[in-house]
C-alpha positions in Angstrom: 0.0 0.0 0.0 1.4 3.4 -1.0 1.5 6.2 1.5 0.0 9.5 0.4 0.0 12.9 1.9 -3.6 14.0 2.6 -4.7 16.9 0.4 -6.3 18.7 3.3 -2.9 18.9 5.1 -1.5 20.5 1.9 -4.4 23.0 2.0 -3.9 23.8 5.7 -0.1 24.3 5.4 -0.6 26.5 2.3 -3.2 28.6 4.0 -1.1 29.1 7.1 1.9 30.2 5.0 -0.3 32.5 2.9 -1.9 34.1 5.9 1.5 34.5 7.5 2.9 36.2 4.4 -0.2 38.5 4.2 0.2 39.5 7.9 3.9 40.2 7.4 3.2 42.4 4.4 0.4 44.2 6.2 2.6 44.9 9.2 5.3 46.1 6.8 2.8 48.5 5.1 1.7 49.7 8.5 5.3 50.4 9.5 5.8 52.3 6.2 2.7 54.4 6.9 4.0 55.1 10.4 7.4 56.1 9.0 5.7 58.4 6.5 3.5 59.9 9.2 6.6 60.5 11.4 8.4 62.2 8.4 5.4 64.5 7.9 5.2 65.3 11.6 8.9 66.1 11.7 8.4 68.4 8.8 5.5 70.2 10.5 7.6 70.5 13.7 10.4 72.0 11.7 7.9 74.6 10.3 6.6 75.3 13.8 10.1 76.3 14.8 10.8 78.5 11.8 7.5 79.8 10.5 6.6 83.5 10.9 2.9 84.4 10.6 1.3 87.7 10.0 -2.3 87.9 11.2 -4.8 90.2 9.5 -4.9 92.2 12.8 -1.7 92.7 14.8 2.0 92.2 14.1 4.0 89.3 12.7 5.3 86.7 15.1 7.2 83.4 15.1 5.0 80.4 15.8 7.6 79.0 18.2 7.2 82.1 20.4 3.5 81.4 21.2 3.2 80.8 24.9 0.2 78.5 24.9 1.2 74.8 25.3 -1.4 73.7 22.7 -1.5 75.4 19.3 -4.0 74.5 16.6 -3.4 75.6 13.0 -6.7 75.5 11.1 -6.5 75.8 7.3 -9.7 77.1 5.9 -11.5 79.1 3.1 -14.7 81.0 3.0 -16.1 78.8 0.2 -15.3 75.6 2.1 -18.6 74.4 3.8 -16.8 71.8 6.1 -14.4 74.6 7.2 -17.3 76.8 8.2 -19.0 73.9 10.1 -15.9 73.7 12.3 -15.9 77.3 13.4 -18.5 77.2 16.2 -16.6 74.4 17.9 -13.2 76.2 17.4 -14.7 79.3 18.9 -16.1 77.4 21.8 -12.9 75.6 22.5 -10.9 78.8 22.3 -13.4 80.4 24.7 -13.1 77.4 27.2 -9.3 77.3 27.4 -8.3 80.9 26.6 -5.1 81.9 24.8 -2.8 80.9 27.7 -3.7 77.2 27.4 -4.8 76.7 23.8 -4.2 79.1 20.9 -6.0 78.6 17.5 -4.7 80.3 14.4 -6.8 80.2 11.2 -4.9 80.2 7.9 -7.2 81.3 5.1 -6.9 80.1 1.5 -9.2 82.4 -0.4 -8.1 83.6 -3.8 -10.2 86.7 -4.4 -11.3 89.4 -2.1 -9.5 87.6 0.6 -9.4 90.2 3.4 -13.0 91.3 2.7 -14.3 87.7 2.8 -12.3 86.8 5.9 -13.7 89.8 7.7 -17.2 88.9 6.8 -16.8 85.3 8.1 -15.0 86.4 11.2 -17.9 88.6 12.1 -20.6 86.0 11.2 -19.0 83.3 13.3 -17.6 85.6 16.0 -14.1 84.2 15.4 -12.1 84.7 18.6 -8.7 83.7 17.2 -6.2 85.3 14.9 -6.4 84.6 11.2 -3.7 84.7 8.6 -4.3 85.5 4.9 -2.2 83.0 3.1 -1.6 85.1 0.0 -0.7 82.9 -3.0 -1.0 79.7 -0.8 2.6 79.9 0.4 1.9 78.5 3.8 -0.4 75.8 2.4 2.4 74.7 0.1 4.9 74.6 2.9 2.6 72.3 4.8 2.0 70.2 1.7 -1.8 70.4 2.2 -3.9 69.5 -0.8 -7.4 69.7 0.6 -9.1 71.6 3.4 -10.1 71.8 6.2 -7.0 70.5 7.9 -6.0 71.2 11.5 -2.6 70.5 12.9 -2.4 70.4 16.7 0.9 70.9 18.5 1.8 70.4 22.1 4.9 72.4 23.0 6.0 72.4 19.3 5.4 68.6 18.8 2.6 67.4 16.5 0.0 65.5 18.4 -2.7 65.3 15.7 -3.4 66.1 12.1 -7.1 66.2 11.3 -8.3 66.0 7.7 -11.9 67.1 7.2 -14.3 68.8 9.5 -13.9 68.1 13.2 -15.9 68.9 16.4 -13.3 70.7 18.5 -15.8 71.1 21.4 -16.4 67.4 21.9 -15.9 65.8 25.2 -13.1 63.6 23.7 -11.1 66.7 22.7 -11.7 68.4 26.0 -10.6 65.3 28.0 -7.5 64.9 25.8 -6.5 68.6 26.2 -7.3 68.6 29.9 -5.0 65.6 30.3 -2.2 67.2 28.3 -2.5 70.5 30.2 -2.3 68.7 33.6 1.1 67.2 32.8 
């Protein structure tokens, strides 16, 4: 009688090896994504340390000189509906923490009638944070942002979050996170 290797054992071994390879590839892709994210964060932190901003009201300043431990850069435009949806929560968050704990800066991307449109939106939404007119998209380009809204949150100059799309900045989750950060 000839011995034979059961076909189901071949199937099981092949399946285990295939799944193992897929898991290895997935983990490698995840590591690549994390490396890329880290590179972007490092770039954003470099910009934090070198960027000078000129708000529509007030004098120019270096971002690294901001005293608040948490800084949020919010890229927006008057024609961007998701950007406008964020404003009430940004205003509420800025009101809750004050500029000594959290400082929001809006960076506007409008092309035409920029200052006039920014003023209209600032009044309509009672914006309580400085806004910067990013003439010609220079700042947007430095941050390599291709779609808005985007918010980059720093703690003492280190990126802690990059949000793509509209976000509720007055959520309990955000408040708990910021409270925890500010306690340390």
